[in-house]
N, C-alpha and C positions, 0 to 999 in steps of 0.2 A: 232318934239318934242321940245318945247321951252327950251332954256338954262336956267339953275338954277331952273327948275321946281322941285317941291317937290313931291317925290313918297311916297304915303301912309303916308304922314306927317313925314317922317324920312329920306329919302335918297335924298340929294340935288344934282341934276345933274349939273356938272361943264363944262365938254367939252367931245367931242366925241373921242373915241379911233378907232372905226371902223364903217363902214356902209356898208350895202349890202342888198341882196334879203331878208334875214330873218328879218332884222330890224337894230338896232343900239346898239353899245356898248359904254357906257359912263364911264368916270372917275367921281366918285361921292363921296360925304362926308356922312357919317353915322352921322347924327345930334345927335343920342341918345348916341353913343360911341365915338364920335369925331375922327373917323379914316376914311382914304380913302379906298374906295372899287370900284370894277367894277360892273356896273349894265348893264345887257343884257336885252334889251327891244325888245320883238318880236312883229312884226307888228300887228296892230288891226285885229281881226279875220273877219271883214267884216260885213256889215249890212244886206247882203242878205241871210246869212246862217240862217238855222232854229234854234229855241231854243234847240231842241234835239241835234243838232250837237255841239252847244256851250257847252251843259252840258257834253256830252262825252268827248269833247276836254279838258275842264277844269280838269275833273277827271283824264284823262290820264296825263295832265300836273303836277298835284299834285303828282301822283304816281311816275312818273319818277324823279321829282325834289326831292322828299323824299329819293329816292335811291341815287341820286347824293350827297345829303346833308349828308347822313349817312356815306360816305366814309371819313375816317380820316387817312391820311398817308402823310408823307413829300413829296412824289412823286405824289400826286394828288392835283389838284387845289380845294381849300376849297369852298364849296357852304355855304354861311351864311344864306340866306333867299330866299323866293320866294313868289309870290302872283300875284294879278291882281289889276291894277289901271286904272279905266276909260276905261275898255275894252282892256287894254294892258297887256299881261302876261310878268312878269319880273323875273329875277334871280339875286341875289346879291352874288358876288364871291370876293375872295381876289384879290387885285390889284397887278399884277405881274410886276416887272421891269426886263427886259431882252429882248431876242430875241428868236422867235421860230426857229426851225431847218431849215425851209424853207428860212427864212430871213438870217440865219447865212450862208447858201449856196449862197444866193444872194449877201450878203456882200463880200463873197470870190469869186465872179464872177463865181459861180457854180463849183469852184474847190473843191475837197474832203477836208473834215476836217482833221486836224492832227490825226495820229493813236492814240495817247493817249486820245484825246477828244473822238474819236469813242468808245474806250474801256470803258471810264468813263460813257458816255452816255448810252451805251448798259447795263452796270451793274445797273445804276439807274432805267432805265425803267423795266428791269427785276424784280427788287425788287418791284416796284409800282404794276406791273401786278400780281405778286404773291400774293400780299395783296388783290387786287380787285377780283381776280379769287376765292380766298378763301371766299369771300362774295357772290359768284355766280353772279358776275356783269361782263359782257363782253362789251368792248367798241364798237366794230364793225365799227369803222371809225378811226382807228389809222393811222396817217400820219404825215409827218414833220411839217405841220402847226399846228397840235394839241399837239406838244411837245415843251415846253418852257424851255430854259436854263436861269435861273435868274442870276443877276449880281454877286451873291455869289457862282455860280457854281452848285446850285441845279437844277436838272432836274425835271419838273413837267408835267404830262399829263393833258391836258384840255378837257373839254366837255364830260366827263363820263355821259352818259344818255342825255346830252344836244343836241347833234347832232340828236338824235332820236326825241326829242321834235320838232326841226325844221321841220323834215320830217312830223311829225304828223300834224303840222298846215298847211301843204301843200306846203312847200318850198322844194327846192332841193339843196343839197350841191354838187356842181359839180367842177371838176377840169378844169381850164381854157383850152378851145380848145377841150375838149373831148365830151361834151354833154351827158355824161352818168350820170344818176341819181343814188341816193341811195349809197353815198359814193364816194370815189375817186378810179377809176379803176386802176390806177397805184399801188394801195396798197390793192386791194381786193383779198381775197383768192378764190382759185378755187371753193370751196363750196359756197361762197357768189354769185359768178357769175352764178353758176348752180342752185341756189335755193335749195341747200342741207342743211343739219342740220349745224347750225352755233353755235360753242361753243368756249371755251377759246383758242382752238388751232387755230382758225381763227385769233385772235389777235396776236398769235405768228407768223403766216405767214405775217401779215401786219407789224410786227416789223422787220421781216427779210427784207422786202421791204425798210423799213426806214433806216435800218443799212446799207443795200447795197447802198442806195443813198448817205448817208453822207460819206460812205467810197470811193465811186467811182465818185461822182458828178452827177449821174443819176440813176433813178430807174431801176430795172433789166429788165423790158420791156418798153423801152423809145420810142417806135414808135409813130409817130404823129397821126397814124390812130387808132381810137377807137376800131375797130374791131380786128385789129392786136394786140392791147394790151390785149384784152379779150382772144384771142386765145393763146397769149404768156403765160398768167397765166394758161390757161387750159392745155396746152400739150407741151410747149417748155421748155427744160431745161435752166436755166439761165446761161449766160457766167460766169465762175468763176471770182470773183472780182479781184483776183491777176493778171488776164490777163490784167487789165488796171490799177491796183494798186499794183505793185510788192512788195512794202514795207510793205504791210498788212501781219501780221503773218499768216501762213497757219492754225493755230489752230482756229483763228477768222474766217477765210474764211469757214472752215468746218462747224462752228456753223451757219453762215449765210446760207449756202447751205442746211443744215438740216432744218432750219426754213422755207425755201422755198420748201420743199418737197410738191409735189402735193396732196399726200394722207395724211390727218391729222394724221394717225396712224404712219407715218414715221417721223413726227416732234418730237421734245422733248416732253416728256409726259406732262409737265406743266412748268410754269415760275420758280418754285423752282428748277427743274432739269436744266433749262437754266442758272439760276444764278450760280449753282454749276460748270457748264461747263465753264462759263466765268471766275469764280474764278480760276479754274484749269489752264485755258489758260494763266492766268498771269504768270505761272511758268512752261512753257513747259519743257518736259523731255530732248529734244534736239533740237538745232537749225537745221532747215531743209532747209536752203538756202533762196534766195530771188527771184528765177526765178518763172515763171508762173507754176501753178500746172499742173501735168500730166493729160492726158485726163481721166484717170479712177477715178479722183475726182469729176467728173461731177455727177449729180443725175441721176439715171436710168430712162428710159422711163416710164411715169406713166401709171397706169391702168385708162383708160378713162371711165367715167360714162355713163350710157345708153343714156342720153339726148344728148351727142355729136355725135351720129351716124348720118351720112348724112350731117353734117355741114362742111363747107369749110372755109379756112382762109380769104376768101375775097382778096381784092387787096393788093398788097405787101406794106409794110411799107416804108415810105420815110425817109431814114436816120437811123442811129443807136443811135444817141445822140440827145437830144433837143438842140436848139440854146441857146447860152449863153444870159442871160438877164442882163441888167444893174442893179446895186444895186438900191433898192427902198427906198426912204427916208421916214420912217414911224415913228410913235410915239414910244417912248421907252417903254411905258407901253403896255404890250401884253396881250390879253385874248384868242382870237381865230384866225383862218385864215381869210383872206380877201375873201368875197363872190363874186366871179366873175364868168363869164361863157360866152362863145361865142355862136353863133346860132347852134342849133341842128336840122339837117334835119328830124329826127325822131319825133320831137315835132312840126314840121310844121314851124320852125323858118328859117329865112334867113341864108344862108351860102355861102361863096365864091365858095365852090365846088358843091353845089347842090341846086337848087331852084325851084320855080314853073315854070320857063321857061326853065329849063335844066333838063329833066328827067334823072334818073339814068341809066347808061348803064346796059346791062343784068348781067354781073358779079357783079357789085356793087349792083344791085337790089337784087340778090340772097344773097349777104353778109348782106345787110340791114335787109332782112327777117329773116336771121339767128340770127342777133343781137336781133330782136324783139322777136324771140322764146326764146332766153336766158332770156330776161327781163320778159316775161310772166311767165316762170318757177319760176323766182325769186318772182314775185308777188304772185303766188300761195303759195309758201312757207312762205311769210310774212303774207298771210291771215291765213294760218294754225297756225301760231304762234300768232295770235291775233293782229298783228301789222297793223290795217286796214288803218290808215292814210297813212302809207308808201306804202302800197300795191295800194291804190287808186292813189297816185301820179304816180307810175310806170305804172299802167294800162292806165292812161290818155296819157302817152307817147306812149305806144304801140298802143293805138287806133289811135292817130294822125298819127303815121307811117303807120299803115295798111290802113287807109283811103286814104293816098297819094299813097301808092304802089299798093294797090289792089282794091281800090274803096269802097264807102260806103255800098254797098249792098252785098259784098263778105261774104260768111258764116263766114270766120275767123274774119272779121271786126265786124259782128254782134255778134259773140261770145264774143269778147272783150267788146262790149257795154253791153251785158247781164251781165258780171262780174262786170262792172262798176255800173250797176243799183243795183246789190246785195250789192256792197260795200257802196253805198249811203245809203241803208237801215241800214246797220250795224253802220254807222256814225250818225244815227238819222235824216238824210236828207230825210224825208219820201215823201214829195211832189215831190221832184226831182226824187226820186226812182220810184214812181208810174208813173209819166209822161214818164220817160225813158223806164221802163218796158213795158208800153203800146206801145210805138213807136216801140221797138225792136220786141215785139210779132207780131205786124202788119207786119213789114218788113220781119221777118222770115216766117210768113205764106205766104206772097207773093212770097218769093224766094224758100223756101223749102217745102211749103205745110202746111195746118192747123193742120194736125195730126202728123207732124214730131216731134220726141222726143225733139228737141231743141226748137221748137215753143211752145210745151206744158210746157217745163220747164220755159220759160219766162212768159207764161200765168199764171202759178202758182205763180211766183214772184209778178206779177201784182195783182192777187187775195189776196195774203198774205198782202201786204202793204196797199191795199185798206181797208182791214179789220182792220189793225192797225190804220188807219185814220178814222175809223167809217163810211166809205163809203160801207156799206153792200149790197146795191142793185148791185153796181159795182163788189164787191167781189163775190157775189152769181153767177152773169152771168159768170164771169171768172172761177170760180170753176166748175160750170156745163159744161162749154166748155172743161175744162181739163178732167173731168170725162168721158164725152162722147168720147173724142179723144183717151184717154187711153184705154177705153173699146174696141174701134174699133181696136186699133193697138196692144194692149197687151192681151185683154180678160177681161171679167167682173170680174174675181176673182183674177186678178193680184194684188199684194200688192200696187203698185202705183195707180191702178185704185181705190182700196178700200180707200186709203188715201185721194184721191180727193173727194170721196163720203162722207167721215167722215167730211171734211171741208165744204162740201155743207150743211150737216146737222147743223153744227155750225152757218153757215150764215143764214139759215132759222130760227133758234131759235132766233138769234139776231134781225131779222126783225119781231119777233112776230108771225111767221107763224108756231106755235108749232105743229099743227096737221100734217102739211106736214113734219116737222122735225121728229116727232114721227114715221111716216111711214118710213122715210128715215133710221132711226136708227134701226127699227125692221128688215128691209131688210139687213142692214149692219151687224147686230149681227149674223143673219143666215149665211151670206156669210163669215164672219170672222170665225165663228166656224167651217164652212165646210172646209175653206182653211187652217186655222192655229190651230184650236182646241178651246174648250170652256175656257180654262184657260190662253190662250195667252194674254199678256198685252193689245194687240191692241183689242182683242175681248172684254176685260173688260172695255177698254176705251169707246168703242161704247155702251156697256151696261150702263156705267155711264151717257152718253149723253141721253139714253133712259130714265133713272130715272129722270133726270133733266127735261126733257120735260113733263113727267107725272106731275111733280109739276107745271110747267107753265100752264098746263091745269087744275089745281086744283084737280087732281086725286091723292090726298095725301096718302091714303092707299097703292096704287100701287107704288107710289114714295118711300114710306118707306120700303116696302118689297124688291124692286129693290136695293135701297141703301144698305140695310143690307146684302144682298146676295153678291153684288159687294165688299163691304168693307171686308167681311170675305174672299172672294176669293183673293182680292189684299193683304191682310195681309199674307195669305198663300203663295202666289206666289212672292211678292215683299218684304214682311217684314212689321211688324206692324207700323213702323215709316216712311215708304216711303211717299213722298209728295202725290202720287196718292191715297194711302190708306187713308191718312188724309183727302183728299178732299172728298172721299166717306163717311168717318165717319162724316164729317161736314153735308153732305146732310142728313144723319140719323138725326142729331140734328135738322136741318131746318124742316124736315118733322114732327118730334115729336112736335115741337113748333106749327106748323101750325094746328096740330091735337089737340092742347090744352094740350098736356102732358108735362108741362113746367118743372116739377121736373126731369123727365127723360131726357128732353132736356138740362137741366143745367148740369147734370152729363156728357153728351156727349160733350157739348161745352167745359167744364173744361178739359176733357181728350185730346181733340184736341189742346187746348191752351197750356197745359202742354207739349205735345209732340212736338209742333212747337217751343216753347221756348227752349226745351232741345236740339233739333237738329238744329234749325236755329238761335237761340239767342233771348233773351227776346225782343230786340228792332227791330227784323225783322218785315217787314210790315204784313206778314201773321200771325205772332204771335200776333201782336197788334190788328189786325182785329178780331181774335178769342177771345182775352180778352174783346174787346168791345162787341162782341155778348154774351159773358158770363155775362157781366155787365147788358146788356139789359134783359137777362133771369132772373137775380136776381131781377131787378125792376118789372118784370111781376109777380113775386112771392111775391111781396110786401116787399122785403128785401132791402129797399131804402138805408139804411146807408152803407150796404156792396157794393151795386151797386155804390154809389157815391165814395167810397174809391177806388174801382177798376177803375172807370173813371179817378180819379185823377192820379192814377198810370200810366195808359195808356198815359194821356196827358204829364206826366213827361217824360216817355220814348221817346215819340215823340219829345219833345223839345230837349232831350239829343241827339237823332239821328240827328236832324237838325243841331245842334252845331257841332257834329262830322263831318258831311258832308261838312261843310264850310271849 
């Protein structure tokens, strides 16, 4: 990016503060307000990605940036602005002058910070976390490099929400030499590593790691081996910090050990409670000496989660403390950490310890597979939380590792490729999803058999995304294969078999083969009613498809009768304003119009439009479509002025929606 370039006609880039895998951080001048700011420019999203992927990514960027910009606290880096300029996403933040905690330790040759500094930093971070947690915002990547101490002594946390943006775009925030993605493993809570529920107490654990490091000079689990670090967080009680820093008051030691509890319920309840404990520790009831803590102050052995069963610690760690690093001469203006990372054998990258010409020994092979299992669990949790960009990055690493350790056709490798295909679909990268799903389905059929449940699951994904792309002949063939396979393996009336038969009917209708679709739905309605009952929502869904295809065949009296019965049943079972009920009521309006009963059709269209506006919002696409149909009905009845007014209202709402989405 050229120096002195103007971003969005306002921010003049002056010089770089940092550069790395995610992009660049610039010192810049806000030409509108005449102040210096920091501009973080994330790398171009790439020309090979599909428009759907870009659209999802931009929306996620806006959502996360708005959350970060809404945080207003002296202990949080202020986000002033964000946007996109010529394909580059950028954030504008306050320009901090000072050093992050990692740099302060480097400046001090990795010696611990003075006790008064540790106490002051702990209190300020606790106050900032108390504020952000009240806003229901969790950092998830708290580490020394993300905490800055400015020249006036103020401590500020950087990258609230911003670290996740980097992961979303497909980059990895890694700690030098570890090769572990999704945050820094030296500061990750056990529930993050295990893919469990992550809440504000995970930030408290990471804070405990940070405080431990600035108080002792090294994080609580400082082994050089990534697997040993993960195992340390999972089930190893940390060494009491006073064992290496005897001048640290024992009250503060106990606070740090409580923050590092394996079970979130054993940590301080929240950052407010932590702040109170830190304040109380400033005035201890009695001096308890300066020697190392007795053994009973160590945390008890944790209750290990189910996912840990069968895992081993892998090769022993080398050394107990990281080597000292020479101070790094960096710019005084600090925004975020330096983005660096060494080779990761699990990503297929070169490493001094493991490469393509040096296979892993058996013990290390097992340890690496265990690490991959942990990462896969984490990726599943991220997917469940809707964090699909991050999950996709992690799945890519798991796939690379499994391909190297197990081979490309191993069932576990193919399972990972299946999840990657599904993730591509969620990200809007539909063509890549279709191609990958087809390849995985063929491989699973070859390795596991054509009717294996895993094979059929990937065939379904291939069919689904083919339909999204309008490739209905391909989708139909795939759905028919799935239906036949499930009928053979599970039985003709199994819910999974019936679901495949329903989608087969959809594909037939989309291809204009309505007579075949009608026959498909007739059989499906009978099977659904037999297996689940006549009022089951899935039975009613099949009946809805039956009515739609009556209409496609111009059998409008039958279509009207079916739509009315389904609408009444859905209102009774699901509720009058349920989307499925409204879809059937719309079919009633369509059939009335095609039968020339426009006055009745107008009333039906108006009722649907009013209900959709009430439940979804006036500017929702479904509500706007219903208003448009209502306007067309008015025109059919010769009520031109009313129709034109309604069309103008719809157009205005569409413009308002478009502006809002920008």
